[in-house]
N, C-alpha and C positions, 0 to 999 in steps of 0.2 A: 737254768740253762734252757734255751728254747729248742724245740724240735723242728727239724727241717727235712722235708721229703723231696727227693729229686729222682729223675730218671737218668741213667747212664748207659752208654753203649755196652753191649755184651762183652766185648773184648776188654774194656776197661774194668768191668766188674770181675772178670776172671783174673786179671792182673791184680786187682785189689784183694781179692780173696787169697791169692797165692802169697802176696806180700804180707798180709795180715797173719796168715798161718805161719809163714817163715819167721816173722818177728814176734809171734805169739801175742798179738795185740788185737783188740776188736777193730773191725773195719772202720767204725766211726772215728777211732783214734788215729788211724792211718790217714784218713781224709782230713781230719783236723790239722795234723802235723803238716801234711802236704799243702793245705790251703794257707796255713800261716807262713810257710816258706815262700809260696807264690806271692802272697800279698806283700811280704817284705821285699821281694825282688822288684815288684811293681813300684814300691816306694823308692827304692834305690835308683831305679831307672828314671823316675820322675825327677829325683834330686840331680842325677847326672845331666839330664836334659836341661834343667834350669841353669846349671853351671855352664853348659855349652852355650846356651842362649845368652847368658850374662857375659861370656867371653867376647861376644860380638858387639857388646854395648860399650862404646868409648867412654861414656860417663862413669859406668860401673868400674871399668878398668882404671880410670884416673882415681876414683875413690879408693880402690884397693891398693894402688901404688902409693898414694899419699899415706894410707894407713900403715903400709909396710915401712915407709920412710920414717914415720914417727916411731914405730916399734924398734927399728934399727937404732935410732937416736937414743931411745930409752935403754937399750942393751949396752950401748957404748957408755952412757952416763953411769950405769950400774957398775960396769967394769972399772971405771975411774974412781969409784968410791972406795 
């Protein structure tokens, strides 16, 4: 595990100390958990943006619709078996 040193505003450090004390965790664990959640949210936001952008692309919509039509045909065929 690597060591990272950073400066934070006093109010955030106070909040961090309070949360760490309340949760009975070291401050670095609170920071690690918070950073993991934040990075996950960034990934989810990027994923959502890509879908929004793709929804404006007529070619991508056609590909998706064709794929759904084929999927529907497969489901019907399985039901008939």
